[in-house]
N, C-alpha and C positions, 0 to 999 in steps of 0.2 A: 317252202318249209316256214313255220313261223319265227319270226323277231328274236332272237334270241334275249334280249333285254326283257321283252315283254312281259313273261314270267317274275322276273327279279322283282319288279314295281308295284306287283298286289301282294295286298295284306289281307289280315282276318278280314281289318273293318274299312280298309281304305286303300287308296293307291299311293304310295310315299317311297319316292330314291332323291340322292343326289342329281343334281341338273349339272350338264348337261348328258352326265354319261353316268345312270345308264337312261335318266328319263328327257326325252326331247320331244321340239314340236311337232315330229312326224309320227312318233309314238302318241302322242298327244290327242294327234287327230283320228290316228287307230282306236283307242280308248274311247273318245267323242262319241264315234261312229255306234259302237257296242253301246255304247249309252243310251243312246238315240233309239236303237231297237230295242234293247232293254227295256225304254221306258214307254215306247210306243204299243208294243204287248201290254204292258201293265194297262195303257189306256183303250185296252180291246181293238186293239190295230189300229185304231183312228190316230191322226194327225191330233198333236196336244203340244203345249208349251212348256219349255224347259227354264228354269231359272237359272242363271248362270251368275256365279261372281268370286271376287278373290280379296286376295290378302295382299300387302302390300310388299310383298318379297321381288327384290331385281327381277326375278325369271317369271313372275306372276301376270305381267301382261300379255305376252306373248303366249305363254302357255296355256293361258284362257282364251287366247284368238283361236289356238289351234283345235282346241277342243272342241269352242264352237262351230270351225267350218266342220268337224267332224260329226257332230249332234246336230249339223242343219242338212251334211249329207244324208242322214236317215231319214231325213220328211219332216223333222222336227221342228218348230217354231223355237227361236230364243230371246228371250228378256235377257238383256244383260243389267245388272244392278252396280257395275263396276267396282270400284274395291269397297268393302265391307265387313265386317267381322261373321264367321261362320254361322251366329246364332240367327242371323236375319234368314236362310235359307229357311228356320221353322218356321217365322213368322209367315215370310213371302210364299211358299210353296201352297200351303189352304190360303191364303188370303187371295193370291193370285187366280185360283181354281186350277193351279200347273198338274202337269204329271209328274214331276220331279222338279230335283236340283239339284247343282252341282255348285260348289265352292272349291275356288282354286288355294290353295293352301297348305302347308306342311308343318302347320300349328307349333307347335312350341322344339319342332327340332333347329339347329342349326341353320346359318341363313344360304347355305350351300343346296339348301335341300327344297323340294316342292311336289307335290300331290294332288289328289281331288279325293273332297268327300261325295258322294251320292245320295242323296235321297229320293225315293220312291212319294207317290201320291198320300197327301196326307202327312209330308214330313217323315214316312216311318225311316227308318236308317237301312241301307244297304251294304249288307256285308258280304262275305265271302259264302256263306250257305242260303244268303237271300238276295241274291241276283250279281256280286260280285264274279265268281265265277262264270256264269253265262256272258258277262261282258268280255273278261279276258281272252275264253273262247272265239269271240268274237272279232275281239282285235287282234286276234293270232291269225285267225282264215283270210284279213285281207294285205292284198299285195301291194306295191309302194305306190300304185298309180289309181287307186281304188277311186277317188274323189272325181276323175274326170267323170262325164255324163250322168252324176248322179241328181237328184231331185233335190231342190233346194229349199230348207222351210224358212221361214222368212226372219231378220232381226229388226230388234227394237232394244233400244236405250232408255232407261225408268229411273227416275229416283223417288224412294219411296219413305224417304227416311222419317217424312214428317209423320205417317200411317205407324212408321214401326216404334216410332219415340211414342205413339199413345200407347201403342202396344206395352211396352216396356213402365211407363209410369203408370198405370194402371196396380201394377205391383206393388205402389206406394200406397196402398190402401188407408187412407185417412190422413197421407200427406205424412212430415215429418214434424212432430209438435215441440220440439226444441230447437234451439239451434246447432249444428254438428257443424266438426272440421273433420273433414275428407282427406288423409293422405293419400295420393294414387300413383304407382308406377305403374305407366302404359306399357313397359318394354320394349316401346319403339314398336310396336304392334298395333292392332286394331283398336285398341283402346284406347289410342289417340283419337279415334273420331267420334268414338262412341261418349266420351267426355265432352266432345264440342257438342256434338248434334244431339245426345240424349239429358246428359246431367245437367251442363251448364243451366245456370238460371232457375233452379228446381230451389221454392223457396226453403228459408233456414238452413239452406246447405253451403258453405264453404268449402273450395279446392284448392289443394296444394297439391299440384301435380308435378312429377319429374319423368323423363326420357316418354316425354310426351308430344313426339315429332318425329317425324319419317326420316329414318339415314339408313344407312347400308354401312353402317361401324354401328353397331348395337350396342349398347350398356353394357349388358350380358345377355345370356341363353335365354328367350324369353318360355322357361320354363318353371314357372314356381316351387314346384316339387321340390327341387334343389332348395336345399336350406340357405346355402349363398348367395342366390338370387333371391332370395327375401330380405337380404340384410340390407339395401336401401330403404324399402319398408320398413323395417323397424326403426333402422335411424332416424329417417324422416319424421315418424311416428314420434317420437323420443324429441328430438330437436324443437318440433312445432306445437308441440301438444295436443294433437290431432285426438279424436275421439274415438278413430278407426282407420287404420291403413288396409289398403289393398295391392294386390297386385295384379296383371290380367297377364295371360298368356299371351302366344304371339298374336291366335286365330279370337281373343278375346272370349271365347266360351267358356273359360275358366276363371274364376275367381277367388285367389286365396286368403284373408284374413288376418291382420293383426289387431290386437285389441289396444286400449289406451298406454300400456305397460310395455309393449313392445314385442308382449308373447305372440309366437305363432298359434292360431286357432285349429290346432285337431278340426279333419272334416267331417268326423264323427261326431263331435262333441258340436259343433256348426248344423249337423241333420237334427241333433237330440234339441238342443236350442229351438232350431224354425219350426221346429215340429211342431208346437203348440199354435203358433201363429196360423199354420196353413188348416190345422184342423178346426180351429174356430172360424178363419175366413170360410173353410167350405160349410160349417154349420147353415150357414144362413145362404144357401148354395141349395135350393129344392134339387137340382139334378142330381145332386151329391148321394152316394150309397152311406148309412149310417149303419155301425160305424163305417169310418172312413180309413185308409189306407195310407201309410207310409212305407214305402220301399228302403232299403238299404242294404248299404255291401257287405257282406258278411266276413269280412275282415274289421268292422266297425266294431267300439268297444261295446259290452254288453248293457252301459247306461243309453244307447238310443234303444233297444228294445224295453228297458224299464222305462223309459220315458216315455214312448208312444204309449204301452199297455196304462199306464198311469194317466194318460189323454183320454182314454178310452175308445182309443185308435188300434186298427189292428197291424203289428208289425211284420212287411214280409221281407224276407232276406231273399236277396239275389247274388247271382255269380259274378265277378268281378267284370267289367267292360260295358264300354255304355250302351252298344248292342242288346246285353241282358237285361241294364237296367231298364232301359226304353221298353223293351216288351214285356218285362213285369208290369210298368206301371200301367202300361195299356191294358195289358191283362184282367190286372184286379178294378182297374177304374180309380189307384189310386192318387193321390191331391199332389204328394210333395217327394222326391226321394234325392238321397244325398250318397253319395260313392268318396270312397277315401281321395281318388285321383285328384280332386276338387273339380268335379262336375257332379252337378244339382239340378232335377229335371222335374218340370212342371207342367200338372195335366193341363192348365191353361196356357203353356207354349207347346202344344204337338206334342204332349210327354216328351218335353226334349230340353236338353241343356241349355242354360244363359249364364254366360257369367254378368252381363247387364241386371238380369233381375235377381241371380243370387244376391249383387249388390243393392237392389233397390229394396229387396224383403228384407236384409240385414238394415239398413239405413230406416225401414220403417218400423221395425222390433225396437231398434234401439231408440229410435226417434220419441218413441211411445210411452219410453220410459227414463224413469230419475234417474236408474242406477248407471253406471258404469259397462261397457261392455265386458273388462274383466273381471266385474262382479257377476253380472250376467252369466258369462262363462263359464266360470269359475266352480258352479259347485258338480258341472260335467265334467270334472276333469278330477273325478276320485280316482280313477283305478290306474295301475300303473301300466305301461303297455312297450311291447319291445320296439315297434314301431317294424316295417319290411325289413326282414333279413336275406339278404340273396345266396348260394351256396351252390358251387360247384359238385356236380353230384351225378355221374354215367349210369345211375340205377335209382332214377327217380322210382319210379312205380316201385321196384322192390323194397326202398327206404320206406316210402310210404305205408305198405303193407308190413312193414315189422313196426312200425308206430302205433300202427293198430291193432295190433297183436298187442302189444307191451301194455297199452293202456285201458284194452276193453273190459276189462273185470275192475276202474276205476270208474268209466266213464257216465254220466248218467245218459247221453246220448251222442251218436257218433252219424254224422252227415258226409252224404259222397256227393253236395251239388259243387262242389269245384275242389278236386281234389279231396283232401278228406277236415273235419274238422270235429275236433274230440272236444267234449264240453263235460268237466269234472267240477262244475262254478260250484254247486249244492255243498258237496262233500269234502273236495279237495282246495275252491277256492280259485281256480283257474281254468280257462280255456286255450285253445290254439287250431291254429288253421296250418297246413300243408301242401301246396298246390305245385302243379310242375309248372313252368315256362312250355310255351306253346310250340317255341321257335330257339331256344337253346338248352344246354343240359345242366338246365339249373332248377334247384326247389328253391321255394318262396316260404319265408316264417311268419305268421304273424302272432303274437301270444300276448294274454293277459291275464291279470290278479289280482284278487282283493285288495295285497297289498305286496310292497317290495319285497319282504321276506319270500312269501310264495312263487314269487314272478322269479328270481334268484334260484330257489331249487329246482322248478322249471325248466328254467335256460340253463342250467348246469346237467339236468339229465337229457335233455335235447341236443344240447350243441355238438357231443360228441356224437351223435347217429345222424345228423346231417349233412356232412360234407365238409368243405375248404369253404369258408368266405370270401365272398366273390365282393370285393371293396368296389369295385368299377362298377356296380349296380345300384 
């Protein structure tokens, strides 16, 4: 019989659960074996290297060790990078010619959680449809004594921070051309090591940091999408007169920004702002398609599409989720992509996300411009938005179908990329997207209009049809 807890810990894009119940070391060993078998298959059935790293959660060391035991039992060699941010995986896997890698982390979740993010060769993400289901099936087929007598791959500890630092700092294209003060909240997570190993000593950069120490008593949940978790950064920017504020999530693959006035920078507005930098950067690369592509999440402001087209580049709309964003960026050969969740994606980083590179790119653009960040971002904040609102709804598809029927005569375009996106921008001055949660009876609404009056009228029409607002999400 399969262990009853294994099915509980596998999600759409990773493994994640409370420690030690339901996710503990014996299950981690089985998952490790499943990972090893899967990556060996992807390596043509040959022995190869699996890169393993972990964040600084209390459970991470023992869980990474258990995972490694399983990987080695599958006959794969392991290079252990120790405590690192998740994005080091997307550098290390191709840098070391590895068959794949695993980060032991629960990202932005509370300290009681632990999990694993798996990458295949070339740092391609492994989700349910691209390997996690196969890994789960292998793990569920293992008895408790499965490790006995198995072939053992080799084990090596390695420090690649110097090479990783050079990789990140290449995104400081031309350097920071004027003195900047950066206020950073490391969220008691892996941003702590990033600041020390990568950004300390960068010319023209003064860093003021908080929560840049490892402790089991976190100052706040390491999730910068929650506005209250951004308050220390907002207050710190105002208190210190910083030019820019940044807040990392727990595993530092995300970095949310605050302008010099203490205003949160919307991730779609940042995508539009940084698009010009990456289009210009790609123009000097003979290997880049002309015109280049910028990928954006379908919930993004219209200003992203308008800006990208104005740059002579191609805007490519993606479904929500890092697996979808990475796949579309790779498919189109795009140079840069941005998602409302705070993940930003870079062609020259294996088409993967990186909080450190996001910060480096923002510092570059700001440091080569005489204007303040609030002045640079301001023009992109021109359309009022609803933000994402969640509704409890037991008839999700029925509601989506009714909305589509109600708006079809007004819509210039209706897309079914992720739920339904109804675009009435040209004639009515608004658009909106409604999509279902994959795991809960929830509908998620995002809307935008050309002015506040149009947004209010749209929301007054939509809200009664959506269900009950779920304040817990």
